[in-house]
C-alpha positions in Angstrom: -22.2 5.0 18.2 -21.4 8.3 19.5 -18.0 9.5 20.6 -19.4 10.5 24.0 -20.5 6.7 24.4 -16.9 5.6 24.2 -15.1 8.4 26.2 -15.5 8.3 30.0 -14.6 11.2 32.4 -12.0 9.1 34.0 -10.4 8.4 30.6 -9.5 12.1 30.1 -6.5 13.8 31.5 -6.3 17.6 31.1 -2.8 19.2 31.1 -0.8 16.2 30.9 2.9 16.4 31.1 4.6 13.9 28.8 8.2 14.2 27.5 7.9 12.1 24.3 5.7 10.1 22.1 6.4 6.9 24.1 5.3 8.6 27.4 2.0 9.8 25.6 1.2 6.3 24.5 1.9 4.9 28.0 -0.3 7.5 29.7 -3.2 6.9 27.2 -3.0 3.1 27.6 -2.9 3.5 31.5 -6.2 5.6 31.2 -7.8 2.7 29.3 -6.8 0.3 31.9 -8.1 2.6 34.6 -11.4 2.8 32.8 -11.5 -1.2 32.7 -11.4 -1.2 28.8 -8.7 -3.7 28.5 -8.2 -7.5 29.2 -4.5 -7.4 28.6 -2.8 -4.1 28.8 0.6 -5.3 27.4 -1.1 -6.9 24.4 -3.1 -3.7 23.6 0.0 -1.5 23.8 1.8 -3.8 21.5 -1.1 -3.4 19.0 -0.7 0.5 19.3 3.1 0.2 18.9 2.7 -2.0 15.9 0.3 0.5 14.2 2.7 3.3 14.9 5.5 1.4 13.0 3.4 1.5 9.9 3.5 5.4 10.2 2.7 8.0 12.7 -0.9 8.6 13.7 -0.4 12.3 14.1 -2.6 14.0 11.4 -1.3 17.5 11.8 -2.9 20.6 13.3 -1.3 19.5 16.7 -3.5 16.4 16.7 -2.8 12.7 17.0 -5.1 9.7 17.0 -3.4 6.5 17.9 -5.6 3.4 17.5 -5.5 -0.5 17.4 -7.7 -3.4 16.9 -7.0 -6.0 19.5 -8.3 -9.1 21.3 -7.1 -7.4 24.5 -9.9 -4.9 24.2 -13.2 -5.7 26.2 -15.3 -3.1 24.3 -14.8 -0.1 22.0 -13.5 2.8 24.0 -11.6 6.1 23.8 -9.2 7.9 26.1 -7.9 11.4 25.6 -5.2 13.9 26.9 -4.4 17.5 26.4 -0.7 18.4 26.3 -0.3 22.1 26.7 3.4 22.2 26.2 3.1 19.9 23.2 4.9 16.7 22.4 6.8 15.4 19.4 4.8 12.8 17.7 6.2 12.7 14.4 3.4 14.9 12.8 3.7 15.4 9.1 3.4 19.2 9.6 6.3 19.0 12.0 4.2 20.6 14.8 4.0 19.2 18.4 0.8 17.4 19.3 -1.4 19.0 22.0 -4.5 17.0 21.6 -4.3 13.2 21.5 -7.2 10.6 21.4 -6.5 6.9 21.6 -9.1 4.4 20.2 -9.3 0.9 21.5 -11.3 -1.3 19.2 -12.4 -5.1 19.4 -11.5 -7.4 16.5 -15.1 -7.8 15.5 -16.3 -5.0 13.3 -14.9 -1.7 12.1 -15.9 0.6 15.1 -12.5 2.2 15.2 -12.8 3.3 11.6 -16.2 4.7 12.1 -15.1 6.7 15.1 -12.0 7.8 13.3 -14.3 9.0 10.4 -16.4 10.8 12.7 -13.6 12.2 14.7 -12.0 13.6 11.5 -15.1 15.5 10.5 -15.4 17.1 13.9 -11.7 18.0 14.3 -11.6 19.8 11.0 -13.4 22.6 13.0 -10.4 24.8 14.2 -12.5 26.5 16.8 -13.7 23.2 18.3 -10.1 21.7 18.4 -8.9 24.9 19.9 -11.6 24.9 22.6 -10.7 21.2 23.4 -7.2 22.1 23.8 -8.0 25.0 26.3 -10.5 22.8 28.3 -9.9 23.1 32.0 -11.6 20.1 33.3 -12.7 16.7 32.0 -16.3 17.6 32.3 -15.8 20.7 30.1 -14.0 18.4 27.5 -16.7 15.9 27.4 -19.4 18.7 27.0 -17.6 20.3 24.1 -17.5 16.9 22.3 -21.2 16.2 23.2 -22.4 19.7 22.0 -20.3 19.5 18.7 -21.4 15.8 18.0 -25.1 16.8 18.7 -24.7 19.8 16.2 -22.8 17.7 13.6 -24.9 14.5 13.8 -28.5 15.6 14.8 -30.3 12.6 13.6 -28.4 9.5 14.7 -31.2 7.1 13.7 -31.0 8.3 10.1 -27.3 8.7 9.7 -27.2 6.3 6.8 -30.2 7.7 5.0 -29.1 11.4 5.4 -25.6 12.0 4.1 -23.1 13.4 6.6 -21.3 15.5 4.2 -24.3 17.2 2.6 -24.6 20.9 3.1 -28.2 22.4 3.7 -30.0 21.8 0.4 -31.9 25.1 0.6 -28.4 27.1 0.7 -27.9 27.1 -3.0 -31.4 27.8 -4.1 -31.4 25.0 -6.5 -34.6 23.2 -6.0 -33.2 20.7 -3.6 -30.6 19.5 -6.3 -27.2 18.6 -5.2 -25.0 20.7 -7.4 -21.5 19.3 -6.6 -20.6 15.8 -5.9 -17.1 14.7 -4.6 -15.2 11.5 -3.9 -12.2 11.4 -1.5 -9.7 8.7 -0.9 -6.2 8.3 0.4 -3.9 5.1 0.4 -4.7 4.2 4.0 -8.3 5.2 3.8 -8.5 6.8 7.3 -7.4 10.4 8.2 -7.0 12.3 5.1 -10.0 10.7 3.4 -12.5 12.1 6.0 -10.5 15.4 6.5 -10.9 16.2 2.7 -14.7 15.2 2.8 -15.2 17.5 5.9 -13.3 20.4 4.3 -15.3 20.1 1.1 -18.6 20.0 3.0 -17.7 23.0 5.1 -16.6 25.0 2.0 -19.8 24.1 0.2 -21.9 25.3 3.2 -19.8 28.4 3.4 -20.4 29.2 -0.4 -24.0 28.3 -0.3 -23.4 25.4 -2.6 -25.0 22.0 -2.0 -22.5 19.3 -1.9 -22.3 15.6 -1.2 -19.0 13.7 -0.6 -18.4 9.9 -0.9 -15.6 8.6 1.2 -13.6 5.7 0.0 -12.1 4.7 3.3 -10.5 1.5 4.6 -13.9 0.4 5.8 -15.4 0.6 2.3 -17.1 3.4 0.3 -19.6 5.4 2.5 -22.2 8.0 1.6 -22.2 6.5 -1.9 -23.3 8.8 -4.9 -26.4 7.5 -6.4 -27.1 7.4 -10.2 -29.7 10.1 -10.0 -27.4 12.6 -8.0 -24.7 12.0 -10.7 -27.2 12.8 -13.4 -28.4 15.9 -11.8 -25.2 17.4 -10.5 -23.1 20.2 -12.2 -19.9 18.1 -11.8 -17.7 15.8 -9.7 -14.6 16.5 -7.8 -12.2 13.5 -7.1 -9.8 14.3 -4.4 -8.0 11.0 -4.2 -4.4 9.5 -4.1 -5.6 6.1 -5.3 -7.7 4.9 -8.0 -11.5 5.2 -7.5 -14.4 3.9 -9.6 -15.0 6.6 -12.3 -17.0 4.9 -15.1 -20.1 6.0 -13.5 -19.3 9.6 -14.3 -19.2 9.2 -18.0 -20.4 12.4 -19.7 -20.1 14.6 -16.6 -17.7 17.3 -15.8 -15.0 15.8 -13.6 -11.9 17.5 -11.9 -9.3 15.1 -10.4 -6.7 16.1 -8.0 -4.8 15.0 -4.9 -6.5 14.3 -1.5 -4.4 17.1 0.1 -6.1 19.7 -2.2 -9.5 18.5 -0.9 -8.2 19.5 2.6 -6.5 22.7 1.8 -8.2 24.2 -1.4 -11.9 23.1 -1.1 -13.4 26.3 -2.2 -11.0 26.3 -5.2 -12.1 22.9 -6.2 -15.8 23.7 -5.9 -15.3 26.8 -8.1 -13.7 24.6 -10.8 -17.2 22.8 -11.0 -19.3 25.9 -10.7 -17.3 28.0 -13.2 -17.4 25.0 -15.7 -13.6 24.7 -15.6 -13.7 20.8 -15.4 -13.4 18.8 -18.5 -16.0 16.4 -19.5 -15.1 12.8 -18.6 -15.5 10.0 -21.0 -15.4 6.4 -19.7 -12.6 5.5 -22.0 -10.5 8.3 -20.7 -10.1 6.9 -17.2 -10.1 9.9 -14.9 -8.6 8.2 -11.9 -7.0 10.6 -9.5 -3.7 8.9 -9.8 -3.3 9.8 -13.4 -4.2 13.4 -13.2 -2.0 14.7 -10.3 0.4 17.2 -11.3 0.7 16.4 -15.0 2.3 13.1 -14.4 4.9 11.7 -16.9 4.1 8.9 -19.0 6.6 6.8 -17.1 4.9 7.6 -13.8 1.6 6.3 -15.2 3.1 3.2 -16.4 4.5 2.5 -12.9 1.1 3.1 -11.4 -0.5 0.7 -13.7 2.2 -1.9 -13.0 1.8 -1.5 -9.2 -1.9 -2.0 -9.5 -1.2 -5.4 -11.2 1.6 -6.2 -8.5 -0.5 -5.3 -5.5 -3.3 -7.7 -6.6 -0.8 -10.4 -7.6 1.3 -10.5 -4.5 -1.0 -12.4 -2.2 -1.3 -15.2 -4.7 2.5 -15.3 -5.2 3.4 -15.2 -1.5 0.8 -17.7 -0.1 1.3 -20.0 -3.1 5.1 -19.7 -3.2 5.3 -20.6 0.5 2.9 -23.6 0.1 5.1 -24.9 -2.9 8.3 -24.5 -0.7 6.8 -26.4 2.1 6.0 -29.2 -0.2 9.7 -29.3 -1.2 10.8 -29.3 2.4 8.5 -32.3 3.2 9.8 -34.4 0.4 13.3 -33.6 1.2 12.8 -34.4 4.9 11.4 -37.7 3.6 14.6 -38.4 1.8 13.3 -37.7 -1.7 16.1 -37.0 -4.1 15.6 -33.4 -5.8 18.2 -33.5 -8.5 16.6 -34.5 -11.8 13.5 -35.6 -10.2 10.4 -34.0 -11.9 8.2 -35.5 -9.2 10.1 -33.7 -6.5 7.4 -32.0 -4.2 4.7 -34.4 -4.9 6.1 -37.8 -3.9 4.9 -37.7 -0.2 1.0 -37.3 -0.2 1.2 -34.4 2.3 3.8 -32.7 0.1 1.5 -33.3 -2.9 -1.3 -31.6 -1.1 0.8 -28.5 -0.5 2.2 -28.6 -3.9 -1.1 -28.8 -5.7 -2.8 -26.1 -3.4 0.1 -23.7 -3.7 0.3 -24.3 -7.4 -3.3 -23.4 -7.9 -2.7 -20.2 -6.2 0.6 -19.5 -7.9 -1.0 -20.1 -11.3 -3.2 -16.9 -10.8 -0.1 -14.8 -10.7 0.2 -13.9 -14.3 -3.5 -13.8 -15.2 -4.1 -11.3 -12.2 -1.0 -9.3 -13.0 -2.0 -8.7 -16.6 -5.7 -8.3 -15.5 -5.3 -5.6 -13.1 -2.7 -3.8 -15.2 -5.4 -3.6 -18.0 -8.0 -2.7 -15.5 -6.0 0.2 -14.3 -5.7 1.5 -17.9 -9.2 0.7 -19.3 -11.3 0.3 -16.2 -13.7 -2.6 -15.9 -13.7 -3.6 -19.7 -9.9 -4.2 -19.4 -10.2 -6.8 -16.6 -11.3 -9.7 -18.9 -8.7 -8.9 -21.7 -5.9 -8.6 -19.2 -6.8 -11.9 -17.3 -7.1 -13.9 -20.6 -4.0 -12.3 -21.9 -2.0 -13.3 -18.8 -3.5 -16.8 -19.0 -2.4 -17.1 -22.8 1.1 -15.9 -21.7 1.3 -18.4 -19.1 0.6 -21.3 -21.4 2.1 -19.8 -24.6 -0.8 -20.4 -27.1 0.0 -19.7 -30.8 -1.9 -19.7 -33.9 -0.3 -23.0 -34.9 -0.8 -24.5 -31.4 -3.8 -22.6 -29.8 -4.2 -25.4 -27.2 -0.5 -24.8 -26.0 0.3 -28.6 -26.2 4.0 -28.1 -27.1 4.7 -24.4 -26.9 7.1 -22.3 -24.8 5.2 -20.0 -22.4 6.0 -16.2 -22.8 5.9 -16.1 -19.1 6.2 -13.0 -16.9 7.4 -10.8 -19.7 4.5 -11.9 -21.8 2.0 -11.2 -19.1 3.4 -7.7 -18.5 3.0 -7.0 -22.3 -0.5 -8.6 -22.3 -1.7 -6.3 -19.5 -0.4 -3.0 -21.1 -1.4 -3.8 -24.6 -4.7 -5.3 -23.8 -5.5 -2.3 -21.6 -4.5 0.3 -24.2 -6.4 -1.7 -27.1 -9.5 -1.9 -25.0 -9.2 1.8 -24.2 -9.1 2.4 -27.9 -12.1 0.2 -28.6 -14.1 2.0 -26.0 -13.4 5.2 -27.7 -14.6 3.8 -31.0 -17.7 2.5 -29.3 -18.7 6.2 -28.3 -19.9 6.8 -31.9 -22.4 4.0 -31.7 -26.1 4.8 -31.2 -27.2 5.5 -27.6 -29.7 2.6 -28.0 -26.7 0.3 -27.8 -25.3 1.7 -24.5 -26.8 -1.2 -22.4 -25.2 -3.9 -24.4 -21.6 -2.4 -24.6 -20.5 -3.7 -21.2 -22.1 -6.9 -21.3 -21.6 -8.1 -24.8 -19.5 -5.8 -27.1 -16.6 -5.2 -24.6 -16.2 -8.8 -23.6 -16.8 -10.3 -27.0 -14.5 -8.1 -28.9 -12.1 -7.8 -26.1 -11.6 -11.7 -26.0 -11.2 -11.6 -29.8 -8.5 -8.7 -29.6 -6.6 -10.5 -26.9 -6.6 -14.0 -28.5 -5.2 -12.6 -31.7 -2.8 -10.4 -30.0 -1.3 -13.0 -27.7 -1.2 -15.8 -30.3 0.8 -13.4 -32.4 3.0 -12.1 -29.7 3.8 -15.3 -27.7 6.2 -16.8 -30.2 8.2 -13.5 -30.1 8.1 -13.3 -26.3 9.0 -17.1 -25.9 12.1 -16.4 -27.8 13.0 -13.4 -25.6 12.1 -15.4 -22.6 14.3 -18.3 -23.6 17.1 -15.8 -24.1 16.6 -14.5 -20.6 16.8 -17.9 -19.2 19.9 -18.7 -21.1 21.4 -15.4 -20.1 20.8 -16.1 -16.5 22.5 -19.6 -16.9 25.4 -17.9 -18.9 26.0 -15.4 -15.9 26.0 -18.3 -13.6 28.3 -20.5 -15.5 30.8 -17.5 -16.1 30.9 -16.5 -12.5 29.1 -13.3 -13.3 26.0 -14.1 -11.1 27.7 -12.2 -8.4 27.3 -9.0 -10.4 23.6 -9.8 -10.7 23.2 -10.5 -7.1 25.1 -7.2 -6.3 22.8 -5.2 -8.5 19.6 -6.7 -7.3 20.5 -6.2 -3.7 21.3 -2.5 -4.3 18.0 -2.1 -6.2 16.1 -3.5 -3.3 17.5 -0.7 -1.0 17.9 2.4 -3.2 14.2 3.6 -2.7 12.9 1.1 -0.2 9.5 0.2 -1.6 9.7 2.5 -4.6 10.1 1.7 -8.3 13.6 0.2 -8.1 12.7 -2.0 -5.2 9.5 -3.2 -6.9 11.2 -3.9 -10.1 13.8 -6.1 -8.5 11.1 -7.9 -6.4 8.9 -8.4 -9.5 12.0 -9.8 -11.3 12.7 -12.3 -8.4 9.2 -13.5 -8.2 9.0 -13.7 -12.0 12.1 -16.1 -11.8 10.1 -18.2 -9.3 7.4 -18.6 -12.0 10.1 -19.6 -14.5 11.6 -22.2 -12.1 8.0 -23.7 -11.5 7.7 -24.1 -15.4 11.2 -25.5 -15.9 12.5 -29.1 -15.8 16.2 -27.9 -15.8 17.5 -28.4 -12.3 20.5 -26.1 -12.8 18.3 -23.3 -14.3 15.8 -23.6 -11.4 18.7 -23.2 -8.9 19.8 -19.9 -10.6 16.1 -18.7 -10.3 16.1 -19.5 -6.6 19.4 -17.8 -6.3 17.8 -14.6 -7.8 15.1 -14.7 -5.3 17.5 -15.2 -2.4 19.6 -12.0 -3.6 16.4 -10.0 -3.9 15.2 -10.9 -0.3 18.5 -10.5 1.4 18.8 -7.0 -0.3 15.4 -6.0 1.2 16.4 -7.2 4.8 19.7 -5.2 5.1 18.6 -1.6 5.2 16.5 -1.9 8.5 19.1 -4.2 10.1 21.9 -1.9 9.2 20.1 1.1 10.7 19.2 -1.0 13.8 22.9 -2.0 14.4 24.1 1.6 13.9 21.5 3.2 16.3 22.2 0.3 19.0 26.0 0.2 18.8 27.0 3.8 17.9 24.4 5.4 20.1 26.1 8.8 20.4 25.4 9.7 16.8 21.5 9.3 17.2 18.8 11.0 19.1 17.0 9.2 21.9 13.9 8.6 19.8 16.1 7.4 16.7 17.7 4.9 19.2 14.5 3.7 20.6 12.8 3.3 17.3 16.0 1.6 15.8 15.6 -1.5 17.9 12.2 -2.2 16.0 14.1 -2.3 12.8 15.8 -5.5 13.8 12.4 -7.2 13.7 11.3 -5.3 10.5 14.5 -6.3 8.6 14.4 -9.9 9.7 10.8 -10.0 8.6 11.8 -8.6 5.0 9.9 -5.3 5.7 12.4 -2.8 4.0 10.0 0.2 4.7 11.2 0.3 8.2 14.2 2.2 7.0 12.1 4.9 5.4 11.9 7.4 8.4 15.6 7.4 8.6 16.2 7.7 4.9 13.7 10.6 4.8 15.7 12.4 7.6 19.2 11.6 6.4 18.8 10.5 2.6 22.5 11.3 1.6 23.8 9.2 4.5 21.1 6.4 4.8 20.5 5.5 1.1 24.2 5.0 -0.1 25.0 3.1 3.2 22.1 0.8 2.8 22.6 0.3 -1.0 26.4 -0.6 -0.3 25.3 -3.1 2.5 22.5 -4.6 0.4 24.8 -4.9 -2.6 27.4 -6.7 -0.6 24.8 -9.2 1.0 23.3 -9.8 -2.5 26.8 -10.6 -4.1 27.7 -12.9 -1.1 24.4 -14.7 -1.2 25.0 -15.7 -4.9 28.7 -16.5 -4.2 27.7 -18.7 -1.5 25.3 -20.5 -3.6 22.2 -19.6 -1.5 18.7 -20.3 -2.8 15.3 -19.3 -1.7 12.0 -21.0 -2.9 9.7 -18.6 -0.9 8.8 -15.1 -2.2 8.6 -13.5 1.2 8.8 -14.1 4.9 12.4 -13.2 5.8 14.1 -15.2 8.4 10.7 -17.0 9.2 11.1 -19.0 6.0 14.7 -20.0 6.7 13.7 -23.6 6.2 13.0 -22.9 2.5 16.5 -21.5 2.1 19.4 -23.3 0.5 22.6 -23.0 2.6 20.9 -21.1 5.4 23.9 -20.7 7.5 25.8 -19.0 4.8 22.8 -16.9 3.9 22.7 -15.6 7.5 26.3 -14.9 7.3 25.9 -12.8 4.0 23.1 -11.0 5.7 25.2 -10.1 8.7 28.1 -9.1 6.7 26.0 -6.9 4.4 24.2 -5.4 7.5 27.6 -4.5 9.3 29.0 -3.0 6.0 25.8 -0.8 5.8 26.0 0.1 9.5 29.7 1.0 9.5 29.4 3.3 6.5 26.2 4.9 7.8 28.0 5.5 11.2 30.9 6.8 9.4 28.8 9.4 7.4 26.8 10.3 10.6 30.1 10.9 12.4 31.2 13.4 9.7 27.9 15.3 10.1 28.5 15.5 13.8 31.9 16.9 13.4 30.4 19.7 11.0 27.8 20.5 13.5 30.3 20.8 16.4 32.5 23.1 14.3 29.4 25.3 13.4 28.5 25.5 17.2 32.1 26.7 18.0 32.0 29.4 15.4 
């Protein structure tokens, strides 16, 4: 589908006068309605605003591309405006936007991603974008796009057969061989992925070097590199901010870097391959971009491996945990006594259904956590050993009791250890296998790695489980001791603060992982008092993550004079994000005023966490915010703790902002 098929003349406004981002969005939505593209204007606009809450759709270079998938869209369509005076759209480079496209996509298919990909490649041409900004009429604007699209994609019928990012194969004089291959990827898989691909392709064409670029976007891998191309090339560039499949590059020169370098330093990256400066990649030395950026520290690599496990584990934890919580609620509503009742949650048939289904999902938590940690370290051979290691950690198998009939599970800590140790051991084994005859290459991934890996992890976990079980039991006893000695308030205070210090970063994730780990401990325990402590931990964790956005929303709403119009307008959204347990809503404010926002939010969250524990509030669901209030023990006291913590954070934030305002006024007088 061509861009010109989606963009109508009446959907373009040249020289629009919009005062801010909200006005620009309103203008573009109005153009969609004018073109008859929408079933429900309000619903579509809500989709656009929801996407903007996730992060600005401005891509830099004075360009923004807001977009949304919505059932309110009749058919995929585009609108566009030029803004000669520019408008503040929150662009990452700080520049005002003068060219804005808005994509309306239906929910069936990924047409908006395809259009985004194509748009990114075209907009990387600075002359083209400059001409669009200077267009005098809608007709001229459309013609510029049509001419560029025809030039860029001359053979629409064969677009899948002929790679978009290839430079002319005769340019390098290399007998049709593609000399340089590249893979681009960014966390969201939209703008930067395709901008880097286009920049590399253009640089290759300019240098006379044939190049093909695979894009790992949110719609999946496109323009995929073939085995023959990999075998014949001089080397591969990986410009990515997330892990990409690398085992296929074994034995080839590979240079890994961040996706931004693909955009800004394409010629330098190509020269790394041409000048033979890229190291030879070995499959046992996983060359994922995430491990190679800026000589990362060992601690940073550990964190990334952990997050790979956590990100794959969370959907199972959240869905399974909420199902289990629903089972408890049903039994409680039916009058089933919870205290000392091991059958609680399964007495009512409907409750039993929710408990069993949720339990099946929840039981995948530890195997998936360990499996994807190990896979992050050792690539695909690590997946089996990690999953089995996590499973053995969850049942506590030992040499004396391999069937785990009467053992203490090593639990969450055991699964963490299993993931890291299994990954590193498999990586070492892969390295040893490099010395085997080449004739055995074919059986390594299907026989040697799984067979030896299973033996390694079996021996390892049977040896480690007894030790981890002791540590795990000690942790459980420690948690009970804190509660019995009225020190749980301190724990709640610490967990709340950790959830708000970096708002989605390592401290936040560590606290959240600890909270969800306590839920698994509760599920495996028959001690009602210990279960209550575990649920108190989860309550402290979630309330700590809810406070920062709400505190900011309160400050921007009540103490308006200390905030800009855009900050006040966006602050209201943080009420919803905070109540939904989306801590990241506070990040834009923390980025703008770190020394004011972070301490204030940490104090408010610590206060809420301490009060939550003091009030005896419990939480059986690992996510959901206010929407899982039915699973919260002492819900009214929990809401009171949330309110007090948020007010404390808002008052401190406002005080610090007022100090800044006084300094600014003094500076103005001088």
